[in-house]
C-alpha positions in Angstrom: 114.0 94.9 98.9 116.7 92.3 98.9 120.1 92.9 97.5 119.4 96.5 96.6 120.7 99.8 97.9 118.9 102.5 99.8 120.0 106.1 100.2 118.1 109.0 101.8 118.6 112.3 100.0 116.9 115.5 101.0 114.1 113.6 102.7 113.5 111.4 99.7 114.3 107.7 99.7 116.2 106.4 96.6 116.0 102.6 96.3 118.0 100.6 93.7 117.4 97.0 93.1 119.0 95.8 89.9 117.5 97.7 87.0 114.8 99.3 89.1 115.0 102.7 90.8 112.3 103.9 93.2 112.0 107.5 94.5 109.6 108.0 97.4 109.2 110.2 100.4 107.7 107.5 102.6 108.6 103.8 103.0 107.3 101.4 102.2 106.5 103.0 98.9 103.1 102.1 97.5 100.9 103.2 94.6 97.4 104.1 95.6 97.1 105.7 92.1 99.4 105.5 89.1 100.0 105.7 85.4 102.8 104.3 83.2 104.8 105.3 80.2 107.9 104.2 78.3 110.7 106.6 77.4 114.0 106.4 75.6 117.0 105.3 77.7 117.9 107.9 80.4 119.5 108.1 83.8 116.9 106.7 86.1 117.7 108.8 89.2 117.7 112.1 87.2 114.5 111.2 85.3 112.7 110.1 88.5 113.6 113.4 90.2 112.3 115.5 87.3 109.1 113.6 87.0 108.6 113.7 90.8 109.0 117.5 90.8 106.3 118.0 88.1 104.0 115.5 89.7 104.3 117.4 93.0 103.7 120.7 91.2 100.6 119.3 89.5 99.1 117.7 92.6 100.4 119.7 95.6 96.9 120.7 96.5 95.8 117.1 97.1 95.7 116.6 100.8 98.0 113.8 102.0 99.4 113.0 98.5 103.0 111.7 98.4 104.5 111.1 95.0 106.2 107.8 94.2 108.2 107.2 91.0 109.4 103.7 89.8 111.8 103.5 86.9 112.5 100.1 85.2 115.5 100.3 83.0 115.5 98.0 79.9 117.6 97.7 76.9 115.2 99.6 74.7 114.5 102.4 77.1 112.9 103.0 80.5 109.4 102.3 81.7 108.1 104.7 84.3 105.4 104.2 86.8 104.4 107.5 88.4 101.8 108.2 91.0 101.8 108.0 94.7 100.2 107.2 98.0 97.8 109.0 100.2 98.9 109.4 103.8 95.5 110.5 105.1 92.2 109.1 104.4 90.7 111.3 101.8 88.7 110.7 98.6 90.9 110.1 95.6 89.7 112.2 92.6 88.1 109.9 90.0 90.3 111.2 87.2 93.6 111.3 89.0 95.2 108.4 87.0 94.1 110.1 83.8 95.8 113.4 84.9 99.0 111.6 85.8 98.9 109.8 82.4 98.5 113.2 80.7 101.5 114.5 82.5 103.6 111.5 81.5 102.4 111.8 77.9 103.1 115.6 77.6 105.6 116.2 74.8 106.9 119.3 76.5 107.5 117.6 79.8 109.0 114.5 78.2 111.5 116.6 76.2 112.6 118.6 79.3 112.9 115.4 81.4 115.0 113.6 78.7 117.2 116.7 78.2 118.0 116.6 81.9 118.4 112.8 82.2 119.7 111.6 78.9 122.4 109.0 78.9 125.8 110.5 78.1 128.4 108.5 76.1 131.3 107.3 78.1 
């Protein structure tokens, strides 16, 4: 990552590079499995933390799974790539991407995430 900033917070790495924000437990962050969604404009770091928490809750039983969240901030909103990497060699469930997509598309989760991470007027 050139020209970006890196901060470790509570064992999680927060990487900023221009309009991109990545939250990962392990570096280098990589996606062995992922899904994507776009949301209204929100604070990237807060949104990433909320999504990471719910992703972890959903998949904490998957051996070796480490969540990774990438937020790409655009004028019209934010695009989220959520998923993670596997730190041990284990079979990846065939429907894992679909389950991540279902979490990202959940109206209840999205509403809660956006309430927590919405942009505040200056």
